[in-house]
C-alpha positions as CSV (number, residue, x, y, z in Angstrom):
1,X,231.7,-41.1,133.7
2,X,233.2,-39.0,130.9
3,X,232.2,-39.3,127.3
4,X,235.1,-39.7,124.8
5,X,235.5,-38.0,121.5
6,X,234.8,-40.1,118.4
7,X,238.4,-40.2,117.3
8,X,239.5,-41.5,120.7
9,X,236.9,-44.2,120.5
10,X,238.1,-45.3,117.1
11,X,241.7,-45.6,118.4
12,X,240.6,-47.7,121.3
13,X,238.6,-50.1,119.1
14,X,241.8,-50.8,117.0
15,X,243.1,-52.9,119.9
16,X,241.7,-56.1,121.4
17,X,241.8,-54.6,124.9
18,X,239.7,-51.7,123.7
19,X,237.1,-54.2,122.5
20,X,237.1,-56.0,125.8
21,X,236.9,-52.9,127.9
22,X,234.0,-51.6,125.8
23,X,232.1,-54.9,126.2
24,X,232.5,-55.7,122.5
25,X,230.8,-52.4,121.5
26,X,228.1,-52.1,124.2
27,X,230.1,-49.3,125.8
28,X,229.6,-47.1,122.7
29,X,225.9,-46.7,123.3
30,X,225.1,-43.0,123.2
31,X,222.8,-43.4,126.2
32,X,223.2,-45.4,129.4
33,X,226.3,-47.4,128.3
34,X,226.4,-49.1,131.7
35,X,222.8,-50.3,131.4
36,X,223.5,-51.4,127.8
37,X,226.6,-53.2,128.9
38,X,224.6,-55.0,131.7
39,X,222.0,-56.1,129.1
40,X,224.7,-57.2,126.7
41,X,226.2,-59.3,129.5
42,X,223.0,-61.4,129.5
43,X,223.8,-62.8,126.0
44,X,227.0,-64.7,126.8
45,X,225.5,-65.7,130.2
46,X,222.4,-67.1,128.6
47,X,224.1,-69.0,125.7
48,X,227.4,-70.0,127.4
49,X,227.4,-69.6,131.1
50,X,224.1,-70.3,132.8
51,X,224.5,-74.1,132.7
52,X,228.2,-74.2,133.4
53,X,229.4,-76.3,136.4
54,X,230.2,-74.1,139.4
55,X,234.0,-74.5,139.2
56,X,234.0,-73.5,135.5
57,X,231.7,-70.6,136.2
58,X,233.9,-69.3,139.0
59,X,236.9,-69.7,136.8
60,X,235.3,-67.7,134.0
61,X,234.5,-65.0,136.6
62,X,238.0,-64.9,138.0
63,X,239.7,-64.9,134.5
64,X,237.1,-62.3,133.3
65,X,237.8,-60.1,136.3
66,X,241.6,-60.3,135.7
67,X,241.2,-59.6,132.0
68,X,238.9,-56.7,132.9
69,X,241.4,-55.2,135.2
70,X,244.0,-55.3,132.4
71,X,241.6,-54.0,129.7
72,X,240.2,-51.3,131.9
73,X,243.7,-50.1,133.0
74,X,244.7,-50.0,129.3
75,X,241.6,-47.9,128.3
76,X,242.1,-45.6,131.3
77,X,245.8,-45.1,130.4
78,X,244.9,-44.4,126.7
79,X,242.1,-41.9,127.5
80,X,243.5,-40.2,130.6
81,X,240.0,-40.5,132.1
82,X,239.6,-42.4,135.4
83,X,236.3,-44.0,134.5
84,X,235.5,-43.6,130.7
85,X,231.9,-44.2,129.9
86,X,232.8,-46.8,127.2
87,X,234.4,-49.2,129.8
88,X,231.6,-51.6,130.5
89,X,233.4,-54.9,131.0
90,X,233.0,-54.3,134.7
91,X,229.2,-54.4,134.1
92,X,229.6,-57.8,132.5
93,X,231.4,-59.2,135.5
94,X,229.0,-57.6,138.0
95,X,226.0,-59.0,136.1
96,X,227.6,-62.5,135.9
97,X,228.1,-62.4,139.7
98,X,224.5,-61.3,140.2
99,X,223.3,-64.2,138.0
100,X,225.2,-66.8,140.0
101,X,223.0,-69.5,141.5
102,X,220.0,-67.9,139.8
103,X,216.7,-69.8,140.2
104,X,215.0,-70.8,136.9
105,X,212.8,-68.3,135.2
106,X,213.0,-64.9,133.4
107,X,211.6,-63.1,136.4
108,X,214.8,-63.9,138.3
109,X,217.0,-62.7,135.4
110,X,215.0,-59.4,135.4
111,X,215.3,-59.2,139.2
112,X,219.1,-59.8,139.1
113,X,219.5,-57.2,136.3
114,X,217.4,-54.5,138.1
115,X,219.1,-55.1,141.5
116,X,222.5,-55.0,139.9
117,X,221.7,-51.7,138.2
118,X,220.3,-50.3,141.4
119,X,223.4,-51.2,143.4
120,X,225.8,-50.1,140.6
121,X,224.1,-46.7,140.4
122,X,223.2,-46.0,144.0
123,X,226.7,-47.3,145.2
124,X,225.9,-48.3,148.8
125,X,229.0,-48.8,151.0
126,X,231.5,-50.5,150.2
127,X,230.6,-50.0,146.5
128,X,231.0,-46.3,147.0
129,X,234.2,-46.7,148.9
130,X,235.7,-48.8,146.1
131,X,234.5,-46.3,143.5
132,X,236.1,-43.4,145.3
133,X,239.3,-44.9,146.8
134,X,240.5,-47.5,144.3
135,X,241.7,-46.3,140.9
136,X,242.9,-47.8,137.6
137,X,241.6,-51.0,136.2
138,X,241.2,-52.7,139.6
139,X,239.1,-49.9,141.0
140,X,236.9,-49.8,137.8
141,X,236.3,-53.5,138.1
142,X,235.9,-53.9,141.9
143,X,233.0,-51.6,142.5
144,X,230.8,-53.4,140.0
145,X,231.9,-56.8,141.4
146,X,230.7,-55.7,144.8
147,X,227.5,-54.4,143.4
148,X,227.1,-57.8,141.8
149,X,227.6,-59.5,145.1
150,X,224.9,-57.3,146.7
151,X,222.5,-58.1,143.9
152,X,223.4,-61.8,144.3
153,X,222.7,-61.7,148.0
154,X,219.3,-60.0,147.5
155,X,218.2,-62.3,144.8
156,X,219.2,-65.3,146.9
157,X,217.3,-64.0,149.9
158,X,214.2,-63.3,147.8
159,X,214.4,-66.8,146.4
160,X,214.8,-68.3,149.9
161,X,211.9,-66.4,151.4
162,X,209.6,-66.9,148.4
163,X,210.1,-70.6,148.5
164,X,209.4,-70.9,152.2
């Protein structure tokens, strides 16, 4: 991920798509913007999403993914950088996927967060494939969505085996 000059950052934040792409400011963290974006994603999830009925939750994910593709594409076009460090909306969507069907308790939230970050950073296949082969807003969003699915699968497997 490339770091943007301050002037470019200011220009991006003058547009609503820049705010969305940057995760409402989380992407401007000077260190580990992806991790900060993943942490920031916990706030709307905790206060707005965790108790949503499944169809509404899935709709939020789908709409959020679509808006993320649009906002990421816009930010990529404005910066000329394929994966600018400030684009963290993909972390929001990946985290929200990882948190789907989450068992009750903070330990599960921490597990989903850690697993998502591991899969997002390590990029096992097909996360790595999506990261390398798909470009633009869709590519920026899809690799994190797949990392979120991996984290979701591991959390659910852990929950299943720990309950047995």
